[in-house]
KOLRO-43728 format. One record per residue (C-alpha): residue in one letter; x, y, z. Coordinates in nm, 3 decimals, padded with zeros to 5 digits, always signed. Layout:
+----+---------+---------+---------+
: aa :    east :   north :      up :
+----+---------+---------+---------+
:  a :       X :       Y :       Z :
...
+----+---------+---------+---------+
***
This chain:
+----+---------+---------+---------+
: aa :    east :   north :      up :
+----+---------+---------+---------+
:  x : -08.120 : -08.818 : -04.216 :
:  x : -08.307 : -09.131 : -04.221 :
:  x : -08.105 : -09.464 : -04.258 :
:  x : -08.294 : -09.547 : -04.567 :
:  x : -08.264 : -09.269 : -04.732 :
:  x : -07.881 : -09.301 : -04.625 :
:  x : -07.836 : -09.597 : -04.795 :
:  x : -08.031 : -09.469 : -05.135 :
:  x : -07.827 : -09.181 : -05.126 :
:  x : -07.595 : -09.226 : -05.413 :
:  x : -07.836 : -09.362 : -05.654 :
:  x : -08.077 : -09.082 : -05.617 :
:  x : -07.769 : -08.855 : -05.707 :
:  x : -07.750 : -09.052 : -06.019 :
:  x : -08.085 : -08.999 : -06.117 :
:  x : -08.110 : -08.623 : -06.005 :
:  x : -07.820 : -08.602 : -06.233 :
:  x : -08.006 : -08.700 : -06.537 :
:  x : -08.338 : -08.594 : -06.474 :
:  x : -08.175 : -08.229 : -06.418 :
:  x : -07.954 : -08.282 : -06.735 :
:  x : -08.247 : -08.410 : -06.943 :
:  x : -08.466 : -08.096 : -06.834 :
:  x : -08.170 : -07.820 : -06.872 :
:  x : -08.155 : -07.959 : -07.208 :
:  x : -08.494 : -07.947 : -07.291 :
:  x : -08.541 : -07.582 : -07.171 :
:  x : -08.236 : -07.434 : -07.367 :
:  x : -08.243 : -07.618 : -07.675 :
:  x : -08.503 : -07.384 : -07.800 :
:  x : -08.261 : -07.053 : -07.752 :
:  x : -08.110 : -07.105 : -08.129 :
:  x : -08.428 : -07.154 : -08.318 :
:  x : -08.623 : -06.926 : -08.096 :
:  x : -08.695 : -06.627 : -08.293 :
:  x : -08.745 : -06.824 : -08.579 :
:  x : -09.015 : -06.991 : -08.403 :
:  x : -09.185 : -06.653 : -08.297 :
:  x : -09.169 : -06.526 : -08.666 :
:  x : -09.364 : -06.890 : -08.774 :
:  x : -09.631 : -06.766 : -08.514 :
:  x : -09.682 : -06.470 : -08.658 :
:  x : -09.487 : -06.202 : -08.515 :
:  x : -09.351 : -05.990 : -08.777 :
:  x : -09.023 : -05.706 : -08.749 :
:  x : -08.683 : -05.745 : -08.633 :
:  x : -08.741 : -05.535 : -08.323 :
:  x : -09.063 : -05.744 : -08.220 :
:  x : -08.942 : -06.066 : -08.279 :
:  x : -08.645 : -05.987 : -08.083 :
:  x : -08.885 : -05.849 : -07.759 :
:  x : -09.110 : -06.150 : -07.786 :
:  x : -08.805 : -06.407 : -07.805 :
:  x : -08.680 : -06.246 : -07.489 :
:  x : -09.031 : -06.233 : -07.326 :
:  x : -09.085 : -06.607 : -07.396 :
:  x : -08.722 : -06.716 : -07.274 :
:  x : -08.704 : -06.532 : -06.959 :
:  x : -09.119 : -06.612 : -06.882 :
:  x : -09.000 : -06.996 : -06.771 :
:  x : -08.731 : -06.833 : -06.497 :
:  x : -08.977 : -06.544 : -06.391 :
:  x : -09.253 : -06.796 : -06.321 :
:  x : -08.995 : -07.036 : -06.126 :
:  x : -08.873 : -06.791 : -05.924 :
:  x : -09.198 : -06.721 : -05.754 :
:  x : -09.287 : -07.050 : -05.637 :
:  x : -08.956 : -07.226 : -05.558 :
:  x : -09.007 : -07.149 : -05.191 :
:  x : -09.361 : -07.295 : -05.230 :
:  x : -09.243 : -07.617 : -05.359 :
:  x : -08.920 : -07.667 : -05.112 :
:  x : -09.225 : -07.594 : -04.831 :
:  x : -09.428 : -07.813 : -04.978 :
:  x : -09.139 : -08.108 : -05.001 :
:  x : -09.053 : -08.033 : -04.661 :
:  x : -09.408 : -08.144 : -04.558 :
:  x : -09.484 : -08.413 : -04.820 :
:  x : -09.157 : -08.536 : -04.908 :
:  x : -08.887 : -08.440 : -05.178 :
:  x : -08.972 : -08.704 : -05.408 :
:  x : -09.324 : -08.601 : -05.514 :
:  x : -09.200 : -08.223 : -05.618 :
:  x : -08.986 : -08.377 : -05.855 :
:  x : -09.237 : -08.616 : -05.977 :
:  x : -09.483 : -08.341 : -06.026 :
:  x : -09.189 : -08.111 : -06.180 :
:  x : -09.086 : -08.391 : -06.478 :
:  x : -09.431 : -08.498 : -06.562 :
:  x : -09.524 : -08.108 : -06.578 :
:  x : -09.267 : -08.034 : -06.779 :
:  x : -09.281 : -08.324 : -07.012 :
:  x : -09.631 : -08.197 : -07.114 :
:  x : -09.599 : -07.852 : -07.119 :
:  x : -09.248 : -07.903 : -07.333 :
:  x : -09.519 : -08.100 : -07.607 :
:  x : -09.772 : -07.874 : -07.611 :
:  x : -09.491 : -07.571 : -07.690 :
:  x : -09.513 : -07.749 : -08.018 :
:  x : -09.841 : -07.745 : -08.075 :
:  x : -09.830 : -07.292 : -08.009 :
:  x : -10.024 : -07.170 : -08.289 :
:  x : -09.957 : -06.776 : -08.181 :
:  x : -09.726 : -06.562 : -07.984 :
:  x : -09.967 : -06.591 : -07.656 :
:  x : -09.971 : -06.966 : -07.631 :
:  x : -09.566 : -06.932 : -07.656 :
:  x : -09.529 : -06.738 : -07.396 :
:  x : -09.833 : -06.882 : -07.192 :
:  x : -09.680 : -07.214 : -07.181 :
:  x : -09.395 : -07.132 : -07.103 :
:  x : -09.504 : -06.955 : -06.766 :
:  x : -09.692 : -07.269 : -06.732 :
:  x : -09.323 : -07.469 : -06.779 :
:  x : -09.152 : -07.254 : -06.499 :
:  x : -09.473 : -07.281 : -06.261 :
:  x : -09.483 : -07.646 : -06.307 :
:  x : -09.158 : -07.703 : -06.358 :
:  x : -08.839 : -07.727 : -06.112 :
:  x : -08.698 : -08.028 : -06.137 :
:  x : -08.301 : -07.927 : -06.103 :
:  x : -08.409 : -07.673 : -05.811 :
:  x : -08.599 : -07.962 : -05.623 :
:  x : -08.293 : -08.235 : -05.711 :
:  x : -08.042 : -07.977 : -05.538 :
:  x : -08.292 : -07.968 : -05.235 :
:  x : -08.336 : -08.347 : -05.200 :
:  x : -07.993 : -08.422 : -05.244 :
:  x : -07.894 : -08.196 : -04.957 :
:  x : -08.126 : -08.318 : -04.736 :
:  x : -08.018 : -08.694 : -04.821 :
:  x : -07.656 : -08.660 : -04.882 :
:  x : -07.480 : -08.736 : -04.566 :
:  x : -07.303 : -08.324 : -04.450 :
:  x : -06.976 : -08.450 : -04.521 :
:  x : -07.022 : -08.596 : -04.881 :
:  x : -07.268 : -08.318 : -04.926 :
:  x : -07.073 : -08.009 : -05.136 :
:  x : -06.949 : -08.288 : -05.317 :
:  x : -07.240 : -08.452 : -05.404 :
:  x : -07.416 : -08.065 : -05.482 :
:  x : -07.085 : -08.020 : -05.715 :
:  x : -07.165 : -08.343 : -05.903 :
:  x : -07.521 : -08.225 : -05.987 :
:  x : -07.414 : -07.830 : -06.036 :
:  x : -07.185 : -08.017 : -06.349 :
:  x : -07.507 : -08.173 : -06.441 :
:  x : -07.713 : -07.888 : -06.440 :
:  x : -07.448 : -07.661 : -06.636 :
:  x : -07.360 : -07.923 : -06.863 :
:  x : -07.711 : -07.939 : -06.960 :
:  x : -07.701 : -07.566 : -07.018 :
:  x : -07.416 : -07.579 : -07.235 :
:  x : -07.527 : -07.893 : -07.448 :
:  x : -07.864 : -07.768 : -07.448 :
:  x : -07.840 : -07.481 : -07.754 :
:  x : -07.619 : -07.688 : -07.921 :
:  x : -07.904 : -07.978 : -07.939 :
:  x : -08.091 : -07.677 : -08.050 :
:  x : -07.856 : -07.560 : -08.345 :
:  x : -07.865 : -07.946 : -08.491 :
:  x : -08.217 : -08.113 : -08.442 :
:  x : -08.470 : -07.835 : -08.634 :
:  x : -08.319 : -07.876 : -08.975 :
:  x : -08.337 : -08.250 : -08.900 :
:  x : -08.663 : -08.324 : -08.754 :
:  x : -08.833 : -07.959 : -08.764 :
:  x : -08.889 : -07.731 : -08.500 :
:  x : -09.221 : -07.862 : -08.363 :
:  x : -09.082 : -08.159 : -08.370 :
:  x : -08.769 : -08.090 : -08.173 :
:  x : -09.023 : -07.983 : -07.899 :
:  x : -09.159 : -08.285 : -07.878 :
:  x : -08.845 : -08.501 : -07.853 :
:  x : -08.745 : -08.234 : -07.610 :
:  x : -09.081 : -08.370 : -07.395 :
:  x : -09.000 : -08.729 : -07.441 :
:  x : -08.666 : -08.664 : -07.313 :
:  x : -08.830 : -08.498 : -06.997 :
:  x : -09.074 : -08.806 : -06.935 :
:  x : -08.773 : -09.055 : -06.985 :
:  x : -08.655 : -08.878 : -06.703 :
:  x : -09.048 : -08.880 : -06.513 :
:  x : -09.040 : -09.265 : -06.552 :
:  x : -08.639 : -09.309 : -06.378 :
:  x : -08.790 : -09.043 : -06.129 :
:  x : -09.096 : -09.271 : -06.036 :
:  x : -08.927 : -09.577 : -06.029 :
:  x : -08.565 : -09.557 : -05.919 :
:  x : -08.599 : -09.221 : -05.652 :
:  x : -08.599 : -09.376 : -05.298 :
:  x : -08.729 : -09.145 : -05.048 :
:  x : -08.912 : -09.292 : -04.720 :
:  x : -09.270 : -09.225 : -04.687 :
:  x : -09.431 : -08.949 : -04.428 :
:  x : -09.719 : -09.077 : -04.216 :
:  x : -10.002 : -08.828 : -04.196 :
:  x : -09.921 : -08.819 : -03.793 :
:  x : -09.532 : -08.732 : -03.893 :
:  x : -09.672 : -08.459 : -04.090 :
:  x : -09.927 : -08.320 : -03.880 :
:  x : -09.710 : -08.363 : -03.577 :
:  x : -09.380 : -08.213 : -03.766 :
:  x : -09.312 : -07.817 : -03.650 :
:  x : -09.404 : -07.587 : -03.883 :
:  x : -09.067 : -07.371 : -04.052 :
:  x : -09.041 : -07.014 : -03.887 :
:  x : -08.704 : -06.801 : -03.904 :
:  x : -08.668 : -06.809 : -03.547 :
:  x : -08.570 : -07.197 : -03.577 :
:  x : -08.269 : -07.070 : -03.753 :
:  x : -07.965 : -07.016 : -03.532 :
:  x : -07.735 : -06.860 : -03.766 :
:  x : -07.954 : -06.614 : -03.924 :
:  x : -07.659 : -06.426 : -04.090 :
:  x : -07.518 : -06.707 : -04.235 :
:  x : -07.865 : -06.795 : -04.421 :
:  x : -07.891 : -06.419 : -04.548 :
:  x : -07.516 : -06.404 : -04.676 :
:  x : -07.581 : -06.748 : -04.856 :
:  x : -07.934 : -06.618 : -05.034 :
:  x : -07.716 : -06.254 : -05.104 :
:  x : -07.421 : -06.458 : -05.281 :
:  x : -07.627 : -06.692 : -05.492 :
:  x : -07.778 : -06.342 : -05.607 :
:  x : -07.407 : -06.183 : -05.650 :
:  x : -07.321 : -06.510 : -05.812 :
:  x : -07.605 : -06.508 : -06.102 :
:  x : -07.606 : -06.143 : -06.147 :
:  x : -07.247 : -06.121 : -06.190 :
:  x : -07.228 : -06.424 : -06.400 :
:  x : -07.536 : -06.288 : -06.671 :
:  x : -07.407 : -05.919 : -06.654 :
:  x : -07.176 : -06.001 : -06.927 :
:  x : -07.383 : -06.173 : -07.186 :
:  x : -07.544 : -05.856 : -07.326 :
:  x : -07.228 : -05.715 : -07.397 :
:  x : -07.003 : -06.009 : -07.539 :
:  x : -07.104 : -05.975 : -07.861 :
:  x : -07.056 : -05.630 : -07.882 :
:  x : -06.727 : -05.654 : -07.684 :
:  x : -06.583 : -05.945 : -07.910 :
:  x : -06.648 : -05.756 : -08.208 :
:  x : -06.391 : -05.473 : -08.068 :
:  x : -06.125 : -05.788 : -08.065 :
:  x : -06.174 : -05.934 : -08.393 :
:  x : -06.095 : -05.812 : -08.724 :
:  x : -06.268 : -06.081 : -08.895 :
:  x : -06.646 : -05.988 : -08.876 :
:  x : -06.734 : -06.348 : -09.019 :
:  x : -06.561 : -06.483 : -08.683 :
:  x : -06.714 : -06.295 : -08.421 :
:  x : -07.028 : -06.502 : -08.328 :
:  x : -06.797 : -06.790 : -08.325 :
:  x : -06.585 : -06.620 : -08.080 :
:  x : -06.857 : -06.480 : -07.876 :
:  x : -06.950 : -06.833 : -07.833 :
:  x : -06.679 : -07.002 : -07.758 :
:  x : -06.641 : -06.683 : -07.499 :
:  x : -06.996 : -06.771 : -07.337 :
:  x : -06.931 : -07.156 : -07.315 :
:  x : -06.584 : -07.124 : -07.192 :
:  x : -06.682 : -06.983 : -06.812 :
:  x : -06.960 : -07.302 : -06.823 :
:  x : -06.703 : -07.591 : -06.924 :
:  x : -06.449 : -07.452 : -06.661 :
:  x : -06.766 : -07.449 : -06.431 :
:  x : -06.843 : -07.833 : -06.530 :
:  x : -06.456 : -07.941 : -06.467 :
:  x : -06.395 : -07.768 : -06.097 :
:  x : -06.808 : -07.809 : -05.931 :
:  x : -06.745 : -08.143 : -05.786 :
:  x : -06.374 : -08.050 : -05.722 :
:  x : -06.408 : -07.747 : -05.549 :
:  x : -06.697 : -07.948 : -05.318 :
:  x : -06.486 : -08.215 : -05.252 :
:  x : -06.237 : -07.945 : -05.140 :
:  x : -06.509 : -07.768 : -04.944 :
:  x : -06.588 : -08.058 : -04.734 :
:  x : -06.249 : -08.080 : -04.643 :
:  x : -06.176 : -07.761 : -04.574 :
:  x : -06.472 : -07.560 : -04.490 :
:  x : -06.755 : -07.470 : -04.733 :
:  x : -06.726 : -07.036 : -04.615 :
:  x : -06.383 : -07.058 : -04.690 :
:  x : -06.411 : -07.193 : -05.045 :
:  x : -06.706 : -06.960 : -05.104 :
:  x : -06.484 : -06.651 : -04.992 :
:  x : -06.174 : -06.751 : -05.210 :
:  x : -06.379 : -06.811 : -05.490 :
:  x : -06.557 : -06.451 : -05.459 :
:  x : -06.210 : -06.292 : -05.462 :
:  x : -06.028 : -06.490 : -05.729 :
:  x : -06.312 : -06.458 : -05.985 :
:  x : -06.368 : -06.072 : -05.874 :
:  x : -05.960 : -06.002 : -05.954 :
:  x : -06.007 : -06.218 : -06.262 :
:  x : -06.269 : -05.974 : -06.406 :
:  x : -06.002 : -05.675 : -06.369 :
:  x : -05.781 : -05.784 : -06.702 :
:  x : -06.105 : -05.870 : -06.851 :
:  x : -06.196 : -05.518 : -06.905 :
:  x : -05.837 : -05.476 : -07.099 :
:  x : -05.793 : -05.763 : -07.321 :
:  x : -05.666 : -05.723 : -07.654 :
:  x : -05.788 : -06.021 : -07.823 :
:  x : -06.061 : -06.290 : -07.811 :
:  x : -05.842 : -06.597 : -07.710 :
:  x : -05.756 : -06.375 : -07.397 :
:  x : -06.106 : -06.346 : -07.287 :
:  x : -06.203 : -06.677 : -07.365 :
:  x : -05.879 : -06.825 : -07.136 :
:  x : -05.986 : -06.545 : -06.851 :
:  x : -06.355 : -06.680 : -06.864 :
:  x : -06.249 : -07.009 : -06.857 :
:  x : -05.993 : -06.937 : -06.542 :
:  x : -06.323 : -06.751 : -06.405 :
:  x : -06.573 : -07.059 : -06.431 :
:  x : -06.339 : -07.266 : -06.304 :
:  x : -06.329 : -07.082 : -05.996 :
:  x : -06.679 : -06.975 : -05.967 :
:  x : -06.779 : -07.372 : -05.987 :
:  x : -06.805 : -07.473 : -05.654 :
:  x : -07.014 : -07.187 : -05.553 :
:  x : -07.360 : -07.306 : -05.585 :
:  x : -07.277 : -07.648 : -05.393 :
:  x : -07.113 : -07.487 : -05.106 :
:  x : -07.419 : -07.207 : -05.053 :
:  x : -07.640 : -07.532 : -05.030 :
:  x : -07.430 : -07.712 : -04.788 :
:  x : -07.404 : -07.396 : -04.594 :
:  x : -07.783 : -07.327 : -04.579 :
:  x : -07.777 : -07.749 : -04.512 :
:  x : -07.594 : -07.723 : -04.199 :
:  x : -07.740 : -07.400 : -04.061 :
:  x : -08.127 : -07.442 : -04.119 :
:  x : -08.337 : -07.728 : -03.954 :
:  x : -08.399 : -08.016 : -04.148 :
:  x : -08.821 : -07.956 : -04.141 :
:  x : -08.699 : -07.565 : -04.257 :
:  x : -08.454 : -07.633 : -04.499 :
:  x : -08.618 : -07.703 : -04.825 :
:  x : -08.811 : -07.410 : -04.824 :
:  x : -08.521 : -07.166 : -04.716 :
:  x : -08.321 : -07.373 : -05.031 :
:  x : -08.596 : -07.261 : -05.204 :
:  x : -08.550 : -06.920 : -05.137 :
:  x : -08.222 : -06.958 : -05.233 :
:  x : -08.331 : -07.080 : -05.600 :
:  x : -08.523 : -06.774 : -05.606 :
:  x : -08.282 : -06.521 : -05.512 :
:  x : -08.085 : -06.683 : -05.801 :
:  x : -08.316 : -06.617 : -06.042 :
:  x : -08.354 : -06.286 : -05.958 :
:  x : -07.999 : -06.275 : -06.028 :
:  x : -08.028 : -06.404 : -06.342 :
:  x : -08.325 : -06.174 : -06.446 :
:  x : -08.125 : -05.814 : -06.271 :
:  x : -07.808 : -05.929 : -06.439 :
:  x : -07.843 : -05.889 : -06.750 :
:  x : -08.047 : -05.573 : -06.731 :
:  x : -07.801 : -05.380 : -06.519 :
:  x : -07.519 : -05.478 : -06.752 :
:  x : -07.663 : -05.397 : -07.050 :
:  x : -07.764 : -05.047 : -06.912 :
:  x : -07.431 : -04.999 : -06.777 :
:  x : -07.248 : -05.146 : -07.099 :
:  x : -07.485 : -04.895 : -07.328 :
:  x : -07.403 : -04.588 : -07.104 :
:  x : -07.051 : -04.623 : -06.894 :
:  x : -06.899 : -04.840 : -07.164 :
:  x : -06.806 : -05.190 : -07.152 :
:  x : -06.509 : -05.202 : -06.949 :
:  x : -06.690 : -05.064 : -06.664 :
:  x : -06.926 : -05.382 : -06.685 :
:  x : -06.638 : -05.582 : -06.630 :
:  x : -06.520 : -05.357 : -06.320 :
:  x : -06.839 : -05.298 : -06.177 :
:  x : -06.886 : -05.679 : -06.134 :
:  x : -06.486 : -05.688 : -05.977 :
:  x : -06.613 : -05.437 : -05.714 :
:  x : -06.937 : -05.659 : -05.619 :
:  x : -06.773 : -05.976 : -05.636 :
:  x : -06.508 : -05.866 : -05.379 :
:  x : -06.765 : -05.686 : -05.170 :
:  x : -06.957 : -06.004 : -05.212 :
:  x : -06.626 : -06.167 : -05.014 :
:  x : -06.578 : -05.910 : -04.761 :
:  x : -06.954 : -05.949 : -04.672 :
:  x : -06.903 : -06.309 : -04.624 :
:  x : -06.595 : -06.282 : -04.436 :
:  x : -06.810 : -06.050 : -04.145 :
:  x : -07.096 : -06.280 : -04.177 :
:  x : -06.974 : -06.617 : -04.152 :
:  x : -06.558 : -06.629 : -04.157 :
:  x : -06.342 : -06.909 : -04.273 :
:  x : -06.509 : -07.195 : -04.159 :
:  x : -06.383 : -07.569 : -03.992 :
:  x : -06.432 : -07.865 : -04.170 :
:  x : -06.688 : -08.108 : -04.077 :
:  x : -06.565 : -08.373 : -03.816 :
:  x : -06.586 : -08.670 : -04.021 :
:  x : -06.374 : -08.506 : -04.296 :
:  x : -06.064 : -08.432 : -04.033 :
+----+---------+---------+---------+
***
């Protein structure tokens, strides 16, 4: 790591934390009012509104999954800061344009464009992973992960409050302005040593053959997919499941919201602490333990009898899972050469997006055909299998020498 970059890694982390938080808030604040906006754009009928809302929301993540490796590779070659500048400006423009949508096709197209042009949080993950000293990498990535998850938690709350106050279209313009602040901070505050043209030409092209421990890298790609799959597989059935636990029908959506937020809150609280622990005892050790504990916590979730029990168990599961994403990035960072790390971290992010897409589809199918407890128990088996695979592929790691 360059000495100049090393001197500024803390400031870069703070800017990336703010930028990731602001962009995630902007991308998720539409959740509470998206069906209303879809209806406002001319879509009629309950089924059509729900279908188009799902298409519009998932379009961004689908597009982002396709281009994440490309942005990672370009960041390796031309600098990571340039990728963050591109993403923040692109998202500021597209989010503002969404407020001008005249029909559903424009909304879906702009959501696709946001995924293609965006990727600030994933770019931040790559920059922080590459510029932070290796023995502090999991802690720094844990802090960044907490900001990303906080954005996912606060975004829908902001989206529920703003439209009644300023209007739906104005809410998108507010989101665009919020991201533009992150763009300005990125341009003027993030420090990265410029790469000379000769250095870029001399830089070797990244190849899989350059990775000495391919098994560890494949294990991290699979673990990232598994993590997001397990987290999202429960989402489609939570409200229906809560209805079987709560006597008061009027409390169902409130309790379901608490259940959904509990895991995110647990992860926010634990991410940086588990990252710090991983820097001390080894990253793969924390990954294996987190997968095992979260898998075991899924078993009682299939047999709860009250809403508060499910909230508590989801919170504990969030605590266990909070350190996984930082540790996954740290393991990749430690096992991939610098000139190829951005591209591999991009593949890791794509695998996580794939889990976000597949999880709800599979969870909803299993819940509808085999019953809701089967979703929890099936996910439990996957998590424990993932822990066993990590034991086989990389084992319990040793801490970085600087932390001994």
